[in-house]
C-alpha positions in Angstrom: 95.3 61.5 59.8 92.3 59.3 59.6 91.1 60.5 56.5 92.1 58.8 53.4 91.1 61.6 50.8 93.9 63.9 51.0 97.1 64.5 49.4 100.3 66.9 50.5 102.4 68.4 47.8 105.6 70.0 48.6 107.4 72.7 46.9 110.8 74.1 47.5 114.3 73.6 46.5 116.3 70.8 48.5 119.1 73.1 49.8 119.7 70.8 52.8 120.2 67.4 51.3 120.6 65.5 54.4 116.9 67.1 55.6 115.7 66.2 52.2 116.8 62.8 52.2 115.4 62.0 55.7 112.1 63.3 54.8 112.0 61.1 51.8 113.0 58.0 54.0 109.9 59.0 56.2 107.7 59.1 53.4 108.7 55.6 52.2 108.8 54.1 55.4 105.3 55.1 56.4 104.1 54.2 52.8 103.2 57.5 51.9 104.4 57.6 48.4 101.1 58.2 46.7 100.2 60.7 49.5 103.1 63.2 49.9 104.9 64.5 46.7 108.1 66.3 47.0 108.1 68.4 43.7 111.4 70.3 44.6 111.9 74.0 43.2 109.4 75.2 40.7 108.8 78.3 38.5 106.2 80.8 39.1 103.5 79.2 36.9 103.7 75.9 38.5 103.6 77.6 41.7 100.4 79.4 40.6 98.7 76.4 39.5 99.7 74.8 42.8 97.9 77.4 44.5 94.7 77.4 42.4 94.4 73.6 42.8 95.0 73.6 46.5 92.7 73.3 49.2 94.7 74.7 52.0 98.5 75.6 52.7 100.1 73.9 55.7 103.2 75.6 57.3 104.0 73.8 60.6 106.8 76.3 61.3 108.6 76.4 64.6 109.3 80.1 63.9 108.8 82.7 61.1 110.0 86.4 61.2 106.8 87.2 59.0 105.7 84.1 57.2 105.3 85.5 53.7 104.0 82.2 52.3 100.9 82.6 54.6 99.9 86.0 53.1 100.6 84.6 49.3 98.1 81.9 50.3 95.6 84.1 51.3 96.1 86.5 48.4 94.9 83.5 46.6 92.1 83.1 48.9 93.4 79.7 50.1 93.1 79.0 53.9 96.3 78.3 56.0 96.9 75.6 58.5 100.0 76.7 60.8 101.6 77.5 63.9 101.7 80.4 66.2 105.4 80.5 65.9 107.0 84.1 66.0 104.8 86.5 63.6 102.5 83.6 62.6 100.3 84.4 65.5 99.6 87.7 63.7 100.3 86.9 60.0 97.1 84.7 59.9 93.9 86.5 60.3 91.1 84.8 62.7 88.7 82.8 60.5 91.4 82.3 57.7 92.9 79.3 58.7 93.7 77.0 62.1 96.9 77.6 64.2 98.4 75.2 66.9 101.6 75.7 68.8 104.8 75.1 67.5 105.9 71.7 68.1 102.5 70.1 69.0 102.3 67.5 66.4 99.0 66.1 68.2 97.3 69.5 67.8 98.5 69.6 64.1 97.2 66.1 63.5 93.9 67.0 64.9 93.7 70.6 62.9 94.4 68.6 59.7 91.9 66.0 60.5 89.0 68.5 61.4 90.0 70.4 57.9 90.0 67.2 55.9 86.5 65.7 57.5 84.4 68.7 58.1 83.2 70.1 54.8 81.1 73.2 56.5 84.9 74.0 58.3 86.4 74.0 54.9 84.0 76.2 53.6 84.0 78.7 56.4 87.7 79.0 56.3 87.9 79.2 52.8 85.4 82.4 53.0 87.3 83.8 55.6 90.7 83.6 53.6 88.5 85.5 50.5 87.6 87.9 53.2 91.4 88.5 54.1 92.4 88.7 50.5 90.3 91.8 50.3 92.1 93.6 53.1 95.6 92.9 52.2 97.7 95.7 50.8 99.4 95.3 47.5 103.2 96.3 47.3 102.3 100.2 46.3 100.3 100.5 49.3 102.6 98.8 51.5 105.6 101.0 50.2 103.8 104.5 50.6 102.6 103.5 54.2 106.1 102.6 55.0 107.4 105.9 53.4 104.9 107.8 55.5 106.1 106.1 58.7 109.8 107.2 57.8 108.9 111.0 57.0 106.4 111.1 60.1 107.1 114.2 62.6 109.2 113.1 65.3 107.0 114.6 67.8 104.1 113.2 66.4 101.8 111.8 69.2 100.6 109.2 66.7 104.1 107.9 65.9 105.0 104.4 67.4 107.5 103.7 69.9 110.4 101.8 68.3 112.7 99.6 70.6 116.4 99.4 70.1 117.9 96.1 68.8 116.4 93.0 67.0 112.8 91.7 68.0 113.7 88.4 66.7 115.0 85.4 68.8 118.6 85.3 68.7 119.0 81.5 68.2 116.8 81.5 65.2 118.6 84.1 63.3 121.9 82.3 63.8 120.3 79.1 62.5 119.3 80.9 59.2 122.1 82.9 58.7 124.2 80.5 56.9 121.6 79.5 54.6 120.7 83.0 53.9 124.6 83.8 52.7 124.3 80.6 50.7 121.3 81.6 48.9 122.3 85.4 48.1 123.1 86.7 44.6 127.3 87.9 44.5 126.5 89.2 41.2 123.2 90.9 42.0 124.7 92.3 45.3 127.9 93.6 43.1 125.5 95.4 40.5 123.4 96.9 43.5 126.8 98.3 44.9 127.9 99.6 41.4 125.1 101.5 40.9 124.5 102.9 44.5 128.1 104.2 44.3 127.5 106.0 41.1 124.5 107.7 42.5 124.4 111.6 43.5 123.5 112.4 46.2 124.2 109.3 48.1 121.1 107.2 48.4 119.6 106.6 52.0 118.6 102.9 52.6 116.5 101.8 55.4 116.9 97.9 56.2 113.6 96.8 57.4 114.7 93.2 57.6 118.2 93.9 59.4 117.8 91.3 61.9 121.1 90.8 63.8 123.0 92.7 61.1 123.2 89.8 58.6 122.9 91.9 55.5 125.6 94.3 56.7 128.2 91.3 57.2 127.6 89.9 53.8 128.0 93.3 51.8 131.6 93.4 52.5 132.2 90.0 51.0 130.9 91.1 47.7 
């Protein structure tokens, strides 16, 4: 980037120690200690403060199954600079940020330079993010819409056509499964298993994030 007036704050737990060390080495190698700051895992209050004081969220992911952090940023009226990897192509509304192809570092650099050096662009994307925020559904509305989809008549002409199997890339699902397992709460899953077992009639659960069956493979381990 050619602009000098920028700062990158990174939040998140260092679950991959080798990767975190490599990032820290690159920061030191390029003399960016005053520009790039690794804050590690933080509480909700710290995260809220980070959203309030930021000018944009940068998420250069290769692939996202949804990209919840993009929606969280939009909920704070924050523009997003991201990629078109996976669902990100549809998660970020037009006019609320900038998108580049996954892995295209030159395009990402150009997008960051444009954002940092163009005050009018910043203003436009901020307005777009605020507009997108007003169109987001809260959890209650999302739950009601999901429940309505589950109970819709099977012969309804408006019912969507569903395809069997996962619609996510298999190599991406395999890559993340070990990390998913490591981050799951055994104690919470055990509590859930005991509570569900005591319910009458037996609850019917729909797993909307089933991927390649990772949740069901984890459950017997509890």
